[in-house]
N, CA, C and O of each residue as an XYZ file, in Angstrom:
296
protein
N      -7.969      9.813     -7.143
C      -8.073      8.660     -6.173
C      -8.920      7.610     -7.072
O      -8.621      6.422     -6.949
N      -9.847      7.931     -7.873
C     -10.611      6.888     -8.465
C      -9.954      6.075     -9.624
O     -10.353      4.981    -10.024
N      -8.904      6.763    -10.092
C      -7.971      6.157    -11.168
C      -7.007      5.367    -10.623
O      -6.325      4.696    -11.399
N      -6.773      5.294     -9.264
C      -5.693      4.291     -8.830
C      -6.005      3.038     -9.058
O      -7.119      2.542     -8.889
N      -4.937      2.440     -9.485
C      -4.952      0.759     -9.740
C      -4.017      0.126     -8.929
O      -2.846      0.166     -9.309
N      -4.268     -0.416     -7.953
C      -3.261     -0.946     -7.081
C      -2.817     -2.505     -7.217
O      -1.906     -3.041     -6.585
N      -3.611     -3.073     -8.124
C      -3.364     -4.301     -8.784
C      -2.540     -4.458     -9.977
O      -2.614     -3.672    -10.922
N      -1.760     -5.455     -9.946
C      -0.833     -5.900    -11.100
C       0.509     -5.364    -11.000
O       0.721     -4.352    -10.332
N       1.435     -5.979    -11.624
C       2.839     -5.632    -11.524
C       3.198     -4.218    -12.139
O       2.624     -3.828    -13.156
N       4.021     -3.570    -11.591
C       4.302     -2.088    -11.868
C       5.613     -2.318    -12.789
O       6.373     -3.273    -12.628
N       5.763     -1.419    -13.677
C       7.012     -1.636    -14.747
C       7.924     -0.292    -14.283
O       9.017     -0.121    -14.822
N       7.494      0.535    -13.390
C       8.345      1.733    -13.393
C       9.568      1.451    -12.203
O       9.410      0.539    -11.391
N      10.424      2.055    -12.187
C      11.525      1.855    -11.033
C      11.378      2.988    -10.129
O      11.096      4.143    -10.451
N      11.620      2.488     -8.852
C      11.243      3.424     -7.772
C      12.485      3.856     -6.849
O      13.345      3.004     -6.624
N      12.608      5.068     -6.336
C      13.715      5.307     -5.528
C      13.284      4.683     -3.997
O      12.134      4.374     -3.684
N      14.291      4.591     -3.262
C      14.101      3.911     -1.919
C      13.091      4.513     -1.214
O      12.307      3.811     -0.576
N      12.979      5.857     -1.235
C      11.796      6.464     -0.256
C      10.443      6.187     -0.929
O       9.452      6.516     -0.277
N      10.278      5.702     -1.978
C       8.851      5.458     -2.700
C       8.596      4.050     -2.441
O       7.580      3.628     -2.993
N       9.189      3.294     -1.811
C       8.741      1.831     -1.641
C       7.682      1.499     -0.656
O       7.620      2.205      0.350
N       7.009      0.718     -0.773
C       5.887      0.424      0.241
C       6.270      0.288      1.600
O       5.495      0.728      2.450
N       7.370     -0.264      1.963
C       7.758     -0.526      3.401
C       7.966      0.842      4.072
O       7.511      1.146      5.175
N       8.717      1.640      3.266
C       8.912      3.121      3.810
C       7.731      3.890      4.027
O       7.661      4.630      5.008
N       6.668      3.778      3.097
C       5.448      4.507      3.258
C       4.551      3.850      4.457
O       3.888      4.589      5.184
N       4.558      2.471      4.628
C       4.122      1.832      5.679
C       4.420      2.175      6.991
O       3.567      2.351      7.860
N       5.713      2.280      7.159
C       6.403      2.603      8.574
C       6.148      3.942      8.685
O       6.067      4.290      9.863
N       5.948      5.073      7.661
C       5.554      6.285      8.109
C       4.197      6.393      8.496
O       3.849      7.163      9.390
N       3.355      5.614      7.831
C       1.900      5.606      8.246
C       1.679      5.183      9.463
O       0.942      5.787     10.243
N       2.345      4.020      9.768
C       2.009      3.363     11.196
C       2.439      4.375     12.257
O       1.788      4.414     13.300
N       3.481      5.199     12.084
C       3.828      6.195     13.229
C       2.770      7.288     13.356
O       2.952      8.097     14.266
N       1.767      7.425     12.635
C       0.597      8.506     12.630
C      -0.519      7.785     13.476
O      -0.776      6.592     13.316
N      -1.152      8.572     14.368
C      -2.163      8.121     15.148
C      -3.526      8.804     14.463
O      -3.718     10.002     14.258
N      -4.413      7.680     14.170
C      -5.491      8.206     13.178
C      -6.494      9.160     14.002
O      -7.176      9.999     13.414
N      -6.538      9.000     15.267
C      -7.424      9.737     16.259
C      -6.900     11.304     16.218
O      -7.641     12.287     16.214
N      -5.394     11.315     16.186
C      -4.991     12.558     16.090
C      -5.397     13.357     14.722
O      -5.844     14.503     14.676
N      -5.162     12.568     13.724
C      -5.340     13.001     12.369
C      -6.813     13.651     12.256
O      -6.973     14.817     11.896
N      -7.912     12.753     12.610
C      -9.267     13.046     12.652
C      -9.571     14.379     13.698
O     -10.438     15.193     13.379
N      -8.896     14.513     14.797
C      -9.114     15.778     15.706
C      -8.695     16.962     14.896
O      -9.353     17.989     15.060
N      -7.563     16.979     13.930
C      -7.013     17.877     13.411
C      -7.754     18.433     12.212
O      -7.940     19.621     11.950
N      -8.182     17.262     11.463
C      -9.169     17.646     10.147
C      -9.884     16.353      9.701
O      -9.227     15.335      9.485
N     -11.088     16.383      9.577
C     -11.880     15.313      9.246
C     -11.552     14.807      7.595
O     -11.727     13.659      7.185
N     -11.165     15.678      6.981
C     -10.818     15.438      5.446
C      -9.415     14.611      5.416
O      -9.225     13.612      4.722
N      -8.569     15.144      6.201
C      -7.257     14.634      6.481
C      -7.343     13.246      6.903
O      -6.628     12.365      6.424
N      -8.274     13.040      7.857
C      -8.490     11.755      8.359
C      -9.030     10.748      7.317
O      -8.627      9.585      7.346
N      -9.967     11.176      6.359
C     -10.367     10.384      5.118
C      -9.329     10.043      4.239
O      -9.278      8.937      3.699
N      -8.334     11.102      4.029
C      -7.412     10.688      3.136
C      -6.256      9.750      3.839
O      -5.810      8.732      3.310
N      -5.882     10.219      5.009
C      -5.164      9.102      5.797
C      -5.717      7.687      5.561
O      -5.053      6.788      5.046
N      -6.910      7.570      5.953
C      -7.530      6.187      5.828
C      -7.534      5.541      4.406
O      -7.383      4.340      4.181
N      -7.732      6.529      3.480
C      -7.737      5.789      2.031
C      -6.231      5.338      1.683
O      -5.988      4.220      1.228
N      -5.263      6.286      1.933
C      -3.914      6.037      1.708
C      -3.443      4.691      2.541
O      -2.671      3.907      1.990
N      -3.838      4.481      3.645
C      -3.552      3.540      4.532
C      -4.088      2.124      3.904
O      -3.396      1.109      3.824
N      -5.446      2.242      3.474
C      -6.105      1.191      2.783
C      -5.424      0.677      1.542
O      -5.243     -0.509      1.266
N      -5.077      1.706      0.846
C      -4.431      1.675     -0.509
C      -2.911      1.062     -0.489
O      -2.469      0.417     -1.440
N      -2.272      1.293      0.523
C      -0.986      0.685      0.837
C      -1.170     -0.825      1.350
O      -0.337     -1.646      0.965
N      -2.161     -1.221      2.156
C      -2.392     -2.367      2.630
C      -2.900     -3.377      1.412
O      -2.611     -4.573      1.402
N      -3.633     -2.781      0.473
C      -4.128     -3.618     -0.685
C      -2.976     -3.811     -1.611
O      -2.795     -4.919     -2.116
N      -2.257     -2.896     -1.847
C      -1.186     -2.975     -2.575
C      -0.184     -4.008     -1.996
O       0.363     -4.733     -2.828
N       0.128     -4.176     -0.725
C       0.979     -5.230     -0.197
C       0.373     -6.499     -0.467
O       1.025     -7.381     -1.027
N      -0.691     -6.652     -0.155
C      -1.641     -7.992     -0.240
C      -1.534     -8.345     -1.751
O      -1.521     -9.540     -2.048
N      -1.465     -7.519     -2.615
C      -1.601     -7.892     -4.040
C      -0.155     -8.430     -4.260
O      -0.061     -9.556     -4.748
N       0.835     -7.835     -3.993
C       2.297     -8.188     -4.076
C       2.506     -9.361     -3.666
O       3.055    -10.151     -4.433
N       2.122     -9.771     -2.354
C       2.223    -11.106     -1.637
C       1.583    -12.219     -2.396
O       2.105    -13.294     -2.692
N       0.260    -11.767     -2.694
C      -0.509    -12.842     -3.513
C       0.318    -13.294     -4.929
O       0.601    -14.456     -5.222
N       0.588    -12.257     -5.620
C       1.446    -12.652     -6.896
C       2.717    -13.326     -6.683
O       3.206    -14.127     -7.481
N       3.258    -12.954     -5.526
C       4.689    -13.562     -5.176
C       4.391    -15.040     -4.891
O       5.219    -15.849     -5.310
N       3.274    -15.516     -4.208
C       2.904    -16.690     -3.857
C       2.291    -17.360     -5.007
O       2.469    -18.569     -5.151
N       1.651    -16.751     -5.762
C       1.409    -17.495     -7.020
C       2.395    -18.024     -7.871
O       2.312    -19.168     -8.320
N       3.358    -17.232     -8.127
C       4.452    -17.441     -8.854
C       5.245    -18.544     -8.258
O       5.642    -19.431     -9.014
N       5.538    -18.598     -6.917
C       6.183    -19.663     -6.331
C       5.475    -21.055     -6.427
O       6.058    -22.138     -6.480
N       3.895    -20.816     -6.444
C       3.290    -22.148     -6.453
C       3.251    -22.597     -8.003
O       3.330    -23.801     -8.250
N       3.136    -21.687     -9.026
C       3.330    -22.105    -10.284
C       4.712    -22.789    -10.712
O       4.770    -23.704    -11.534
N       5.859    -22.219    -10.032
C       6.969    -22.647    -10.287
C       7.173    -24.236     -9.520
O       7.767    -25.163    -10.070
N       6.684    -24.297     -8.450
C       6.705    -25.508     -7.787
C       5.796    -26.566     -8.526
O       6.087    -27.752     -8.378
N       4.981    -26.305     -9.120
C       3.941    -27.155     -9.972
C       4.517    -27.747    -11.258
O       4.201    -28.858    -11.684
N       5.495    -26.817    -11.916
C       6.123    -27.260    -13.155
C       6.996    -28.419    -12.668
O       7.689    -29.048    -13.467
């Protein structure tokens, strides 16, 4: 987990089930309280994955907006 880099553009190609919207939709269907009741460790992993996906989505949005702004300024 400590080596995960959510910032910057990714050069790899991904299959449909590996994309952020798919992962986010699956995470949203899980209740955090139930995960914590089942296992404290799984609850922490769930929160880390959820935060990592949210951070990655924000990074993609920020880069998209910056590119659009740079194009407009030209």
